[in-house]
C-alpha positions as CSV (number, residue, x, y, z in Angstrom):
1,X,0.0,0.0,0.0
2,X,1.1,3.5,-0.7
3,X,1.5,6.0,2.2
4,X,-0.6,9.1,2.3
5,X,2.2,11.2,1.0
6,X,2.9,8.8,-1.9
7,X,-0.7,8.6,-2.9
8,X,-0.9,12.4,-3.0
9,X,2.2,12.7,-5.0
10,X,1.0,10.0,-7.5
11,X,-2.3,11.9,-8.0
12,X,-0.9,15.4,-8.3
13,X,1.6,14.2,-10.9
14,X,-1.0,12.5,-13.0
15,X,-3.9,15.0,-13.2
16,X,-3.5,17.2,-16.3
17,X,-4.1,21.0,-16.6
18,X,-7.7,22.0,-17.4
19,X,-6.7,24.9,-19.6
20,X,-7.9,28.5,-19.4
21,X,-10.8,30.7,-20.6
22,X,-11.5,34.4,-20.6
23,X,-14.3,35.7,-18.4
24,X,-15.8,39.1,-17.9
25,X,-14.7,40.9,-14.7
26,X,-18.3,40.7,-13.5
27,X,-18.1,36.9,-13.6
28,X,-14.6,36.4,-12.3
29,X,-15.1,36.3,-8.6
30,X,-14.4,32.8,-7.2
31,X,-12.4,31.7,-10.3
32,X,-8.7,30.9,-10.3
33,X,-6.7,33.6,-12.1
34,X,-4.3,32.3,-14.8
35,X,-2.7,35.6,-15.8
36,X,-0.7,38.4,-14.3
37,X,-2.8,41.5,-13.7
38,X,-0.5,44.5,-14.2
39,X,-1.2,48.1,-13.2
40,X,-2.6,50.3,-16.0
41,X,-1.1,53.5,-14.4
42,X,0.7,54.6,-11.4
43,X,-1.5,54.2,-8.3
44,X,-2.6,56.7,-7.4
45,X,-2.2,58.1,-10.9
46,X,-1.7,61.7,-9.5
47,X,-1.0,63.3,-6.1
48,X,-4.5,62.6,-4.6
49,X,-6.0,64.8,-1.9
50,X,-7.3,62.7,1.1
51,X,-9.1,65.4,3.1
52,X,-11.8,68.1,2.3
53,X,-10.3,71.5,3.0
54,X,-8.0,74.0,1.3
55,X,-4.8,73.5,-0.6
56,X,-2.0,76.0,0.2
57,X,1.7,76.5,-0.3
58,X,3.4,75.4,2.9
59,X,6.2,78.0,2.3
60,X,3.5,80.7,2.5
61,X,2.4,79.4,5.9
62,X,6.0,79.1,7.0
63,X,6.5,82.7,6.1
64,X,3.7,83.7,8.4
65,X,0.6,83.7,6.3
66,X,-2.5,82.6,8.2
67,X,-5.2,84.0,5.9
68,X,-5.6,82.8,2.3
69,X,-7.7,84.2,-0.6
70,X,-9.9,81.5,-2.1
71,X,-9.1,81.4,-5.8
72,X,-11.3,78.5,-6.8
73,X,-12.8,75.1,-6.0
74,X,-11.6,71.8,-7.3
75,X,-13.7,68.6,-6.9
76,X,-12.7,65.0,-7.5
77,X,-12.7,64.4,-11.2
78,X,-12.1,68.1,-12.1
79,X,-9.1,69.1,-14.2
80,X,-6.1,70.3,-12.1
81,X,-6.1,74.0,-11.2
82,X,-3.0,76.1,-10.4
83,X,-2.4,78.5,-7.5
84,X,-1.8,82.0,-8.9
85,X,-0.4,83.6,-5.7
86,X,1.5,82.5,-2.6
87,X,-1.3,84.0,-0.4
88,X,-4.0,82.2,-2.2
89,X,-5.6,78.8,-1.7
90,X,-8.0,76.5,-3.6
91,X,-10.9,74.8,-1.9
92,X,-10.3,71.1,-2.4
93,X,-12.4,67.9,-2.1
94,X,-11.3,64.4,-1.1
95,X,-10.1,62.4,-4.1
96,X,-9.2,65.5,-6.2
97,X,-5.8,66.1,-7.8
98,X,-3.4,68.3,-5.8
99,X,-3.5,71.7,-7.4
100,X,-0.3,72.9,-8.9
101,X,1.7,75.2,-6.7
102,X,0.3,73.6,-3.5
103,X,1.9,71.1,-1.2
104,X,-0.2,71.1,2.0
105,X,-3.9,70.4,2.6
106,X,-5.6,72.0,5.6
107,X,-8.7,70.2,6.8
108,X,-12.0,72.1,6.5
109,X,-12.4,71.6,10.3
110,X,-9.3,73.7,10.9
111,X,-10.3,76.8,9.0
112,X,-12.9,79.6,9.1
113,X,-14.3,81.0,5.8
114,X,-15.5,84.6,5.6
115,X,-15.8,87.0,2.6
116,X,-13.8,84.8,0.3
117,X,-10.9,84.3,2.8
118,X,-9.9,81.1,4.5
119,X,-8.3,81.7,7.9
120,X,-6.4,79.0,9.8
121,X,-7.4,78.4,13.4
122,X,-4.8,79.9,15.8
123,X,-4.0,76.5,17.4
124,X,-3.5,74.7,14.2
125,X,0.0,73.9,12.8
126,X,0.0,72.1,9.4
127,X,2.9,70.1,8.0
128,X,4.3,70.0,4.5
129,X,2.7,67.3,2.2
130,X,0.0,66.4,4.8
131,X,-3.2,64.7,3.4
132,X,-1.6,64.1,0.0
133,X,-1.5,60.6,-1.3
134,X,1.6,60.8,-3.5
135,X,1.5,59.6,-7.1
136,X,2.8,56.0,-7.5
137,X,3.2,55.5,-3.8
138,X,1.0,52.4,-3.9
139,X,2.6,50.9,-7.0
140,X,4.0,52.0,-10.4
141,X,2.6,51.5,-13.8
142,X,3.2,47.9,-15.0
143,X,3.5,46.5,-11.5
144,X,2.1,43.0,-11.1
145,X,-0.7,43.7,-8.6
146,X,-2.2,40.1,-8.7
147,X,-0.3,37.0,-9.6
148,X,-1.6,33.9,-11.4
149,X,-3.0,31.1,-9.1
150,X,-5.0,33.3,-6.8
151,X,-8.7,32.6,-6.2
152,X,-10.3,35.9,-7.3
153,X,-12.0,37.6,-4.3
154,X,-14.3,40.6,-4.4
155,X,-11.5,43.0,-3.6
156,X,-9.5,41.5,-6.5
157,X,-12.4,42.4,-8.8
158,X,-12.0,46.0,-7.8
159,X,-8.2,45.8,-8.5
160,X,-8.8,44.1,-11.9
161,X,-11.3,46.8,-12.9
162,X,-8.9,49.6,-11.7
163,X,-6.3,48.1,-14.1
164,X,-8.7,48.8,-17.0
165,X,-9.4,45.1,-17.8
166,X,-12.9,44.1,-18.9
167,X,-12.0,40.4,-18.8
168,X,-9.3,38.1,-17.4
169,X,-7.9,34.6,-18.1
170,X,-9.0,32.1,-15.6
171,X,-8.8,28.3,-15.1
172,X,-11.2,26.3,-17.1
173,X,-13.8,24.4,-15.1
174,X,-13.5,20.6,-15.7
175,X,-16.6,18.5,-16.4
176,X,-16.9,16.3,-13.3
177,X,-19.2,13.3,-13.0
178,X,-20.0,12.0,-9.5
179,X,-21.3,8.5,-9.5
180,X,-22.8,6.8,-6.5
181,X,-22.8,3.0,-6.7
182,X,-24.9,0.5,-4.7
183,X,-28.1,-1.5,-5.0
184,X,-29.0,-0.4,-1.4
185,X,-29.1,3.3,-2.1
186,X,-32.4,5.1,-2.3
187,X,-32.6,8.9,-3.0
188,X,-34.5,11.2,-0.7
189,X,-38.2,11.6,-1.6
190,X,-38.6,7.9,-2.5
191,X,-40.2,5.3,-0.2
192,X,-37.5,3.3,1.5
193,X,-37.5,-0.3,2.7
194,X,-35.9,-1.5,6.0
195,X,-33.0,-3.1,4.2
196,X,-32.1,0.0,2.2
197,X,-30.2,3.2,3.1
198,X,-30.5,6.8,1.9
199,X,-28.2,8.0,-0.9
200,X,-26.2,10.7,0.7
201,X,-22.5,10.5,-0.5
202,X,-23.2,11.8,-4.0
203,X,-25.0,15.0,-2.9
204,X,-22.2,15.6,-0.4
205,X,-19.5,15.2,-3.0
206,X,-21.3,17.5,-5.4
207,X,-21.6,20.1,-2.6
208,X,-17.9,19.8,-1.7
209,X,-16.8,20.2,-5.3
210,X,-19.2,23.0,-6.3
211,X,-18.3,25.0,-3.1
212,X,-14.8,25.2,-4.3
213,X,-15.7,26.4,-7.8
214,X,-16.1,23.2,-9.7
215,X,-19.6,24.0,-10.8
216,X,-19.8,21.8,-13.9
217,X,-20.5,18.8,-11.8
218,X,-23.2,16.2,-12.2
219,X,-24.4,13.2,-10.2
220,X,-26.1,10.0,-10.8
221,X,-26.7,6.6,-9.2
222,X,-25.7,3.3,-10.7
223,X,-26.5,-0.3,-9.4
224,X,-23.9,-2.9,-8.6
225,X,-24.3,-4.6,-12.0
226,X,-21.1,-5.0,-14.1
227,X,-22.8,-4.6,-17.4
228,X,-24.7,-1.4,-16.4
229,X,-21.6,0.0,-14.8
230,X,-19.4,-0.7,-17.8
231,X,-21.9,0.9,-20.2
232,X,-22.7,4.0,-18.3
233,X,-19.1,4.6,-17.0
234,X,-17.9,4.3,-20.5
235,X,-20.3,6.9,-21.6
236,X,-19.3,9.2,-18.8
237,X,-15.6,8.7,-19.5
238,X,-16.2,9.9,-23.1
239,X,-17.7,13.2,-22.0
240,X,-16.0,14.0,-18.7
241,X,-12.6,15.3,-17.5
242,X,-12.9,13.7,-14.0
243,X,-14.9,10.8,-12.6
244,X,-15.5,10.6,-8.8
245,X,-17.1,7.3,-7.8
246,X,-18.4,6.3,-4.4
247,X,-18.6,2.7,-3.4
248,X,-17.7,-0.7,-4.9
249,X,-14.0,-0.5,-4.5
250,X,-13.2,-2.9,-1.7
251,X,-12.7,-6.6,-1.8
252,X,-16.3,-7.9,-1.7
253,X,-18.0,-10.0,-4.4
254,X,-20.1,-6.9,-5.4
255,X,-17.2,-4.5,-5.6
256,X,-17.1,-4.4,-9.4
257,X,-15.7,-0.9,-9.9
258,X,-11.9,-1.6,-10.2
259,X,-12.4,-4.4,-12.8
260,X,-15.0,-2.4,-14.8
261,X,-12.7,0.6,-14.9
262,X,-9.8,-1.6,-16.0
263,X,-11.9,-3.1,-18.8
264,X,-12.7,0.5,-19.9
265,X,-9.0,1.2,-20.4
266,X,-8.5,3.2,-17.2
267,X,-4.9,2.5,-16.1
268,X,-4.8,2.0,-12.3
269,X,-2.2,4.1,-10.5
270,X,-2.9,2.5,-7.1
271,X,-5.5,0.7,-5.1
272,X,-5.4,1.2,-1.3
273,X,-3.7,3.7,0.9
274,X,-2.3,3.0,4.4
275,X,-4.8,5.2,6.1
276,X,-8.1,5.1,8.1
277,X,-10.7,5.9,7.1
278,X,-10.4,5.5,3.3
279,X,-8.0,2.6,3.0
280,X,-9.6,1.0,-0.1
281,X,-9.3,4.2,-2.3
282,X,-8.6,3.6,-6.0
283,X,-7.1,6.0,-8.5
284,X,-6.4,5.7,-12.2
285,X,-6.1,7.7,-15.5
286,X,-8.5,7.1,-18.4
287,X,-7.5,6.6,-22.1
288,X,-7.9,10.3,-22.8
289,X,-6.2,11.5,-19.6
290,X,-9.4,11.5,-17.5
291,X,-8.7,11.5,-13.8
292,X,-10.7,8.7,-12.1
293,X,-11.1,8.7,-8.3
294,X,-12.9,5.6,-6.9
295,X,-13.6,6.4,-3.2
296,X,-14.8,3.9,-0.5
297,X,-18.5,4.0,0.1
298,X,-18.5,4.5,3.8
299,X,-19.5,8.2,4.2
300,X,-16.7,9.4,6.4
301,X,-14.2,7.7,4.1
302,X,-15.8,9.3,1.1
303,X,-15.7,12.8,2.4
304,X,-12.2,12.5,3.8
305,X,-10.8,11.1,0.5
306,X,-12.5,13.8,-1.5
307,X,-11.1,16.5,0.7
308,X,-7.6,14.9,1.0
309,X,-7.1,13.9,-2.6
310,X,-9.7,15.0,-5.1
311,X,-10.0,18.7,-4.3
312,X,-6.2,19.3,-4.0
313,X,-5.7,17.6,-7.4
314,X,-8.4,19.6,-9.1
315,X,-7.2,22.8,-7.6
316,X,-3.6,22.2,-8.7
317,X,-4.7,21.2,-12.2
318,X,-6.6,24.6,-12.2
319,X,-3.3,26.4,-11.5
320,X,-4.2,27.5,-8.0
321,X,-1.1,28.7,-6.0
322,X,0.2,26.4,-3.3
323,X,-1.2,27.2,0.1
324,X,0.7,26.9,3.4
325,X,0.4,23.8,5.5
326,X,-1.9,24.3,8.5
327,X,-1.2,23.0,12.0
328,X,-3.0,22.7,15.3
329,X,-2.2,21.3,18.7
330,X,-4.3,18.5,20.1
331,X,-6.6,19.5,23.0
332,X,-6.7,16.0,24.5
333,X,-4.7,12.8,24.4
334,X,-5.3,10.5,21.4
335,X,-4.4,6.9,21.0
336,X,-4.6,5.1,17.7
337,X,-3.2,1.6,17.5
338,X,-3.4,0.3,13.8
339,X,-0.2,1.1,11.8
340,X,-2.1,3.4,9.5
341,X,-2.3,7.1,9.1
342,X,-5.3,8.3,11.1
343,X,-7.6,11.1,9.8
344,X,-9.4,12.2,13.0
345,X,-12.3,14.7,12.7
346,X,-11.8,17.8,15.0
347,X,-13.4,21.0,16.1
348,X,-11.0,23.9,16.1
349,X,-10.6,26.8,18.6
350,X,-7.8,29.0,20.0
351,X,-6.2,28.8,23.4
352,X,-5.1,31.6,25.6
353,X,-1.7,31.7,23.8
354,X,-3.4,32.2,20.5
355,X,-2.5,28.7,19.3
356,X,-5.0,26.8,17.1
357,X,-6.3,23.8,19.1
358,X,-8.0,20.7,17.8
359,X,-10.6,18.8,19.8
360,X,-10.9,15.2,18.5
361,X,-14.4,14.1,17.5
362,X,-14.2,10.4,17.1
363,X,-16.7,8.7,14.7
364,X,-18.5,5.5,15.5
365,X,-17.0,3.7,12.5
366,X,-16.5,5.3,9.1
367,X,-20.3,5.1,8.5
368,X,-21.0,7.6,11.3
369,X,-21.1,10.7,9.1
370,X,-23.6,12.5,11.4
371,X,-20.6,13.0,13.8
372,X,-19.0,15.3,11.3
373,X,-21.6,18.0,11.7
374,X,-20.0,21.0,13.4
375,X,-16.4,19.8,12.8
376,X,-13.9,22.1,11.1
377,X,-11.8,19.4,9.5
378,X,-9.6,16.6,10.5
379,X,-6.0,16.2,11.8
380,X,-3.5,13.8,10.3
381,X,-1.9,11.4,12.8
382,X,1.1,9.7,11.4
383,X,1.2,6.0,11.3
384,X,4.6,5.6,12.9
385,X,3.1,6.8,16.2
386,X,0.2,5.4,18.2
387,X,0.0,7.7,21.2
388,X,-0.4,11.5,20.7
389,X,-0.4,13.5,24.0
390,X,-2.4,16.7,24.4
391,X,-0.3,19.6,23.1
392,X,1.1,17.6,20.2
393,X,1.3,19.6,17.0
394,X,-0.3,17.8,14.1
395,X,-1.3,18.7,10.5
396,X,-4.8,20.2,10.2
397,X,-6.9,19.7,7.1
398,X,-9.9,22.1,7.1
399,X,-13.0,21.1,5.2
400,X,-13.2,24.5,3.6
401,X,-9.5,25.1,2.8
402,X,-7.8,22.5,0.6
């Protein structure tokens, strides 16, 4: 069996890039940027006033002037005006260009205006260059303000628009088919018999994938019948970039998925990982480079394997930048005897020292997915160790941050 690290490396090296596509800025939020966004102009593009008031020459103030003749008014968006005399001033609004011949902004709260004159308050002492946001002090024209690989956030949309772009190049969204297998599964809304169980893995997988931007995802349910599986999986392989199956991958007589996939020309990369839950996981590459993830059917195993392997692979293939590894310290002692990597669900908090703490939430077998509600993710307990005292630093995998 592969280790967790070996399985991750095998998958990440095998899944191909999903290409790029241009989208309008108004539809870019949440997509993965695949180009450099460069500044259209210096930012700010001029010496920008940051306070309503008057613009004066500081040298005039330093020479003793306290009263200034108002020569005009300049709003944000107005062409720049020029001071025509040292004892003059220009009324100025926040966001306007600094008038030529001025180098000091006096706030409106610090002046009195009467008969066309602005008089500084006796107790106010301005400074040269105050309330002036200097041209290019944020960044210069051509500066790379956003790098490829970033998930575009609302504030990034503002930056992209400020750079004059109407569209940007983003990662293409792969066509993903999620397939639930099992004769025992019954969808919600349909009468159920005592020997049957509700179909829940498929909707959960679709939700996990679409919440991370993989919106071109469909789901269907197939029975444990080799002929039906082979026919439909073959059809889905022909039109999909990624297949994510749930169930039918263990060693039972009804676990037909590995053989069916092999018969369809999917080349197996590995079957089984030394972990719990999720040990029977299967991964392969289809004839046209399709990534095929066959996850164990127990719900906790399904969700953990999707978060641990499927999502990171799809995000890397989409060009998302590498994110830092997250850690937490165990809040309580944990003992885990099998020589397997343990993925333990946890709730996360912060202690008095500001450290991220993880409180284990053991499940009652890998079928106990109800225990996952309210958890923030799971910690990775290395298989070389069986006893993990409280305070041990362990790797944290958050559900919402692959």
